[in-house]
Structures are given as C-alpha cells and as structure tokens.
N, C-alpha and C positions, 0 to 999 in steps of 0.2 A: 215358344212357351215362355210365359211370364214367370220370372223367379220372384218369389215373395221374400222380402227382407224381414228378418225377425229382429226385434229389439234385443239388445244384450240383456242378460238376466241381471236384475238388481243385485247389488252387493249384499252379503249377509248383514243382518242388523248389527252384529257386534263389530263388523268392519266399519260400518258407517259411524258408529259411536266412537271407535278408536280414531277415525279420521277427524271427527269434530274436536276431540280432546287434543289431538296432535296439532291441530290448527291453533288452538288456544295457547298451547305451549310455545309454538313457533312465534306467535304474535306477542308473547310476553305477558299475556293475561294470567297464565299459570306460570309462576317463576320457579327457578331451581330451588329445591329445598322445601317448597310448599307442599302441604298434604292435600291430596285430592279427596273429594268426598268418599266416604266409606262405600263399600259395595252395596249395602242396603239403602243408603241415602241416594246414591246415584240411580239405583233401580226405581226408587219412588220419583226422583226428579225427572227422569227420562221415560218413565212408564214402560220399562222393559223388565225382563226377568233377571233374577240374580245371576243365573248362568250366563246370560248375555253380557252382563257387566264384567264378570270374571274372565270371560273370553277376550273382551276388549282390553282389560287391564293386562292380561297375560301377553297379548299381542304387542301392546305398547312397552311392556317390560322387555320382551325379546328384541324390540327395535331400539332399546336404549333410552326411551323417553321416561319411563317410570322405574322405580325400584321398590320392592316390597320389603318392609321392615317388620321383623317378628313382633307380634303383639301390639303393633302400632298402626299399620295400614300401608297405603301406597303413597309415595312421594315423587315429585318431579325430580328426575335425575339431572344433575349438572352435566352439560355437554359442551366441551370446549370447541371453539370454532375450528373446523377441520379444513377450511378453504384458505386459511391464512398462511402465507409463506413462512417457513421456519428459518431460524438463523443459519448462516452459512458456516461451513467448517473452515478452520484456519489452515494455513500452509504449515508444512513441517519446519521445525527449528533446525538451523544449520549446525549449531554446536552448543554444548552445555554452557550455562551461564550462572554466575553467582547471583543471589537475590539481593537487590538493593534495599536499603532501609526505606520503609514507607510509613511515614507518620500518619498517613490517611487512614490506615487500618485501625490504629488506636483511636482516632477521632470518631470513626464510624461506630466502633464498639462502645465507646464512652457515651456518645449521644443516644445510643439505643437504650440506655438506662435512664435517660432524662425524659420524664413523662410530658414535658412541654413540647417535645418534638414528635412528629408523626414518624414511627419507626420502620420506614421502608428499607433501611440499610442492612441491619443484622438479621440473620435467619433465626429470629427468636419468636416463637408463637406467643400469643396473648395468654396471660395467666388464667383467664376465665375458661380456657379450653381444657384445663387439667382438673382432676378430681381432688383439689387441694383440701377440702374439708374432710373427706374420707382419709386422705393421707395424714392429715393432722391428728385425727383420732387414732389411727394406727400407730403413729410415732409416739403419741402420749401413752398408749397402752404398752408399747415396748419399753419405754422408760419407767413406767409405773411397775411393770411386772418384773423387771430386772434392772434396777437402778445402777448396779455395779458396772453395767456396760459403759456408763458415762465416766467411770473412774479408772478405766483400763486403757493402756496403749493398744492401738490396732496393729500389732505386729503379726500379720497373717497374709497369706496369699488370697484367701477368699473365705466367705461364710458358706459352709457346705450346702445348707438348704437352698440358698440363692443360686449357686452354680448348678444345682440339680434342676431347678426350675428353668434356668436359661438353656441348659442342654436339652431339656424336654421340649422346649419350644422350637429349638433348631431341628430337632429330630422330626417334628411335625412339618417343618419346612423342607424336608429332604436332605438335611445336612447333619449326619451323626457326629456328635462331639462327646468326648469323655469329660464328665463334669470336673474331674480332678486335674484336668489340663487347662482349666480356665483360671485366669488371674483377674480379680476384681480391681478396678482402677478408679481414680478420681475423674470420672467422665471419660468420654471418648478421646479427648485431647491428650490426656496422659497415656492412654493406650497407644495412640499413634506415635507419641514422643518416644516411649519405651521401645516400640517396635523399630523405629528408625535407628535409634541408638544401638539396637541389638545387631543390625545387619550392615551398618556403615561406620566409617571413621571420617574425620574432617578431610575435606577435599574430594571425597567420592561424589559420583554423579547419581542422582535419583531421577527417574523418569516419572512424569505426571501427565494427566490429561490436560488439554487446553481448550477452552478456559478451565481453570482449576480453582478449587476452593482456596481463598486467600489464607486461611488458617494453615494449610499445608505449606505454603510458601513461607509463612512466619516461622514455623517449626524448622523447616529446612534451613532457613537463614540462621536461626539460633544455634544450629549444629555445624555451621560453616561448611555446608554441602553445596554442590552445584545442581542446577535444574536442567532437565531436557524435556521440553514440552512436545507432546504427541497429539496430532489432530484428533478431534473427537466430534462425532456427529450428534445432533440433538435428538435423534431417534434411537440409534442402536449402539451408541457409546463409542469407546476408543477404537480407532481405525486399526485393524489387525495387520494390514500390509505395512502401514507406517510403523507399527510397533516392532514388527520383525526387522524392518530396515534399521530402526534406531538401535536395537539390541545388537545387530550385526556390525554396525559401524562405530559403536561407542562402548566403552567399558562401564556399563550400567550396573550398579550394585543393588538396586531395588526399584520396583514399580509401585507407585502409590495410585490406587484406582478406586472408583466408586461405581461398581457395575449396576447397582440398583438405585435409580432415581438420583443421579449424580448432582452435585452442587457445583456450579449453578445451572447447568443445562437441563437437568431433569431427565436425562436419557437413561434407558434401561437396556442392557445387553441381552439379546436372546440367549437361551440356554446353549445353543450350538456355538455361539460366539464365545461364551465363557469357556466352554470346553476347548475350543481352538486356542484361546488366549492361554489357557493353562498349559497346553502342549508346547506353545512357543516359549513360555517361561521355562519349562522343563528342558527344552532343547538348548537354551542358552544358560541354564542353571542360574536363573535370577529369581529371588524371592519376591513375593507380592505382599504389600501391606494394603489390606482391603478395609475400607471404611463402609460399614453396613448400617450406619446410624438411621437411614431412612427406609430400611428394608421392610419394616412392619407397616409403613404408611402407603400401601398399595390400594388402588381404587378398584382393581379387578377382584375376581373371586379367589385367586391364588397368590400367595406371597412368593415373590421371585426367589429362586435358590441363590444363595451367595456363591461366589467363586470358590469358596472353601469346600463346597460340596464335591468338587472334582479333585480335591487335593489328596493325592495318594502317597506323597513323600514328605509332607509337612512343610512345604515351602510357602504356604499362605498364612500370613499372620492376620487373623480376623479381628477387627476392632469395632466396637459399637457401644451404645449406652441407652439409658432410658430418658435422655435429655429432651428428645423431640416427641416422645410419646406419653410420658408419665410425670416426671418431676425434674425439671432442669436444675433446681437449686440443691437437690440432694447429691448431685455429682456422682452418680453410681454408673460406672461403665465397666467394660470387660475386654479382655484380650485372650484369644485362643492362638498361641504363638507357634503351635506345631513343633518342629524340630528345634526351635529357639526357646523352648520353655524355660530351661534353667538359666539361660542368659537374661531373659526378661525378668525372671524372678529376682535375680541378684540386682538388676537395675531398679526394680520396684523398691527393694529394701533401701537402697541408697537414695532413692528419690523421695519417697513419702512414708517409708516403713510399711504402711498398710492403709487400707480404706476403713474408716470407722464402722465397727460392727453394728452399732446402733442404727446407722443408715442402711446397711445391707439387710439387717433383719426387718426393718420397716418395709423395704421394697419386697423382700421375700414373703412376708406375711400378706402384703397387699396382693401379690400375684396369686397366692393360694386362696385368699378369702375376700378380696375386694372387688371382684368382677372386672378384672383387667381386660378380658376379651370383649366384654360389653362396652367398656370404655374405648377400646381400640376401634370398634365399629363406629362409635359415635364421633370420635375425633377424625377418622378417615372421611366420614360424610362431611364434616365441617370443613376440612381442608379442600375436599373436592368442590364443594359449593363455593368456597372463597376463591379458589383458582378460577372458576368459571366467571364469577362476578368481576374479579380483577381483570381478566382477559378481555371481557366485553367492554369494560370501561376504558382500558388502554387503547383498544381499537377505536373507540369513540373519540377519545380526547388527544391521542398522540398524533404526530405528523403522519400524513399519507406515506405509504411505503414502509411503515414499521413492520418488522418481522417479530414473531413471537414463538417461544417454545411451547410444546404441548405435552407436558409430563403426564404420566399415568400413575403418579404417586408423589408424595411429599407436598411442599407448599411454597416452592420458589419458582419464579419465572425468569427466563433470560430474554431480554428485549434488545433487538438490534434496530436502531433507528437509521434514517438516511445518513449518508456520509457527512453532511454538513453540520450534524449535531455533535458537540463536544460534551460528553457527560461529566467530565471533571468540572468544566465551567457550569454545567447544569447543577451539579452538586452544590457549588458555592452559591449560585443564585437561589437554589431551593432552601438553603439554610436560613436565608433572610425571611423566608415564609414559614420557618420552624418545621421544615421537612428534611429528614435525614435519608440519604440514598447511598447506594453502593455502586460507584462508577466502574465501568468495565476495566479500567487500568489496574484495579486491585487484583484481577484474576489472571495476570500474566507477568512474567519478569521482563518481557519485551514490550515495545511500544505498540501494543495491540488493543483492540476493543475500545477505541476512543469514542465510538458512537453507540456503545452497548451499556446495559444497565441490568443489574440483578434486582428483582423485586421480591420482597418478603410479603407473602400473601397469608401469613399465619395470623391475620388480624380479622376479627369479626367485622362484617360489612356494616357500614354506617354512612350517613350523609357526609360526615367529616372526612372519611376515607375517599369517597367520590370527589369531594371538593379538592382534596390534596392531589389526586390523580389529574384532575382537570387543570390545576395550577401547574403541575409538572409538564403536562402536555403543552400548555400555553407558553411556558418558558422555553421549551424545546423548539416550538414553532417560530418563536422570535429569533432564534439563531439562524433559521433558514431564510 
C-alpha cells in the first residue's frame, strides 16, 4: 500500500507576518526604540486584516521583540545579547582591610562635570533625560506662592507631604513604610553616611559586595572603618554562602548592599534570596544599609521589592533618592532607618540641620501633579535602549573575549576584558582622547579588577558615543 505524504499546513498569516518583522529586527533594519508602522498602516502595507496585524504584534510582544506604549503604538524593544559570557565572580576576602586613599575617584568625578570629556566614568545620566522644564516651573511656583520658604532655616526631619508620597510609592512596591519614620536627606549619599555613622564606630568592620560602588568605599574611609568584601554574582547578587561565612568568621557591624540593580554589576537578588539574606542578618544580629537608588529603574513589569520589605525588627536602613530618576541637582533623598530612627535624626541635626523645604515641596508637588509615573516609563525605556546600544557597540569594538553584564534595570554596565588589558593604563590613554572612564581598581580595596571597567550608559546614543567606544576598544586592543 502506497502511503501518500501530505504537505505540512502553511503557517497562519499572522505568524508569517511576525516572522518577517522578527527577521527585520534581527537584521537591524528595525532598530531598538524605533516605532513600527501602526496597526492600520501595516494592514494596508501588507494587505492583511487589522486583526492579523494585532495578532502578529501581540506574538512579537510576547516574544520580547516589541513593546506596546499607551497612546503611542508599538516599538522595537531593546534586547541585550544573551549569549555573551558574563563577568566572573571574585574570590572571598581573607580579612578586613582599611580603605586606601584613592585620588582617582576625585579625578573621575571632577572630569564628569567637564563637558569637553565623554563622561563614561561617573554614573551620571544626561540632563536631557530629566523633565527639567517642568521642574523649573514647579520650583518657580513654589517660590512664588510661598517666598517665606527661602528665608527660613530647614530645621526639620522631613516635609510631611513628600514623605507621604514616598511611603505610598513603597507600599505599591510591596514594602509598607510609615511616612513619619522617613528622614529626608541631601541625596542618597547623606542617607548612607548617616546610616553608617548610626551603626558603627571608628575601627569597626563593614561588609560590602565586590565589586562595590566606589562611593561606599569613600564614605567608609572617611569614617575610619574597615572593609570586608563579599563575592557577588552579576545575575543574582551577593553570595549568600559567602555572606554567612563572613559574618560567622568576623565581627561585622553592618552590611552595605544594593539588592536591586547593584552598582557596578547591575545584579538583582531574587525575592527568595533577599528573604534568606534577611534571615542570615537576623541570625548574626547585623544591620543592613540598603541602597535602593536604582530600584525604580526596572525594565520588567514589576519593581523589585527592596530588602526592607522583609524587615520585621527594624534592622534594615533603607536609603534612596530622586537623583537617578528625576532631579540630580535638587539633592533630595531619604532614609528609613527602622530601629535607628532617633540616632539618625540626631546625626542629621548635627550634619546639615535639615533639607531645604523649598526643594522638598518642589519634588512633592511634582510627584502629585507633574506626571512622575509617565516620566519614569519614559526614562526606563531610554535607559533600556541605551544599554542595548552600548552593549552591541562594546561587543563590536572591544577585544575578543570581553565579558559583559546584562542588567535588568539601571544604566551601568560592568565590563571584563581579557587579562592582558590594564584599565588603569587604559584610563590614562583615554584621557588623551578626552574620554573619562571608571577603571575596575576603583571598585575594590584590594588589587582586583585590573582588566574591568564600569561604563555609564546614561547618555543618549550618538555618533560621538560610538566613536568614543571604538577608540576605547582600539586602545584596549593595543595593550594585547
């Protein structure tokens, strides 16, 4: 008996349309951030029904190729390269160490303010990403409606309407906070400084992730504290086993940690890891100083819960600010210090008396009336798109074998180049080309990360950025 072979059924029309668009995206014809034709226009172009286009766009959205923006249409979604090796995790540190004085930190931050340099070094977003005109109008209205604010000392813990707004936003993120237990600070830096002073004294040991934000190391050094670095992975954050071992073997007085989109790795701890970390801290009775400054810059649908969400006995001092999301120059941050509330309040009084009410009211009014959530969606898209473009350019121009972090939020990348590259030497060479970088040596008290670099991707993409990355890559290749 002869068996008749039947041809496979053709794919549905919407699947064929989705495949053709997917191919255009993969080839780079449709680039990240580009708007694809409207449903109606695509229907006319391809001579298919509107429902077919909608099905195709929905399929591409589910696969991560498109994103729908309310009242705007469909856009090509940035997709970081998932086949690139990620940076490797460091080994545990044998014993605590004091932080050495590093003039390089001051140099990197100073050059970040010089417009003649390409600012890859400091994690400072470009001013064009912020709603500066709206904020200026809000600030002017605040001063016009109550000019007495400019003639009064800011002797206060916080402006009540602002802390209510902050507490409301944390509640939406699954972290209930009492608004009257929030202290408004001059940026996140002051919040971290006050928190460290509240739980330590000179000579104490503070545990940090490694690599860690060099600002942590500068603050720790200024307070004459010692550092114990704990290995941290680029995907799930601080290593829990290493944390337990470090706390068991050392007299650690505090842990400084960035569970959501850490700087510089960009790692995010899963919720179950945060819960386990909190249990470890409770077991050894160690407070945690949590930097949540990047928490609102998530690329997914849901904002990650801060470690503070699991805090049942007030041992987590939550610190953050609007510096990366809204207005760096207003310097409005906050601290939720838990059981250390009164101590941090006293320190705030002796440190800066208070935070100017005129600035607090400006931010508060903007949160209530200025479309902050709409702005957040816009700036997240910009950061996501820029991370993608930077990642692709780095993989094109940097030496073969370069490893790259793949953060799901924020705007910094951690780059690990082959061992033959010295990023401190690269930094010096790049300065000759008016390019400022952040060498890996800044992010540890030990002689680590010689071949690593943190990249600020908070810069709108341009030919000048592409050219600077190509120059950096060429300089690195010359070392090999």
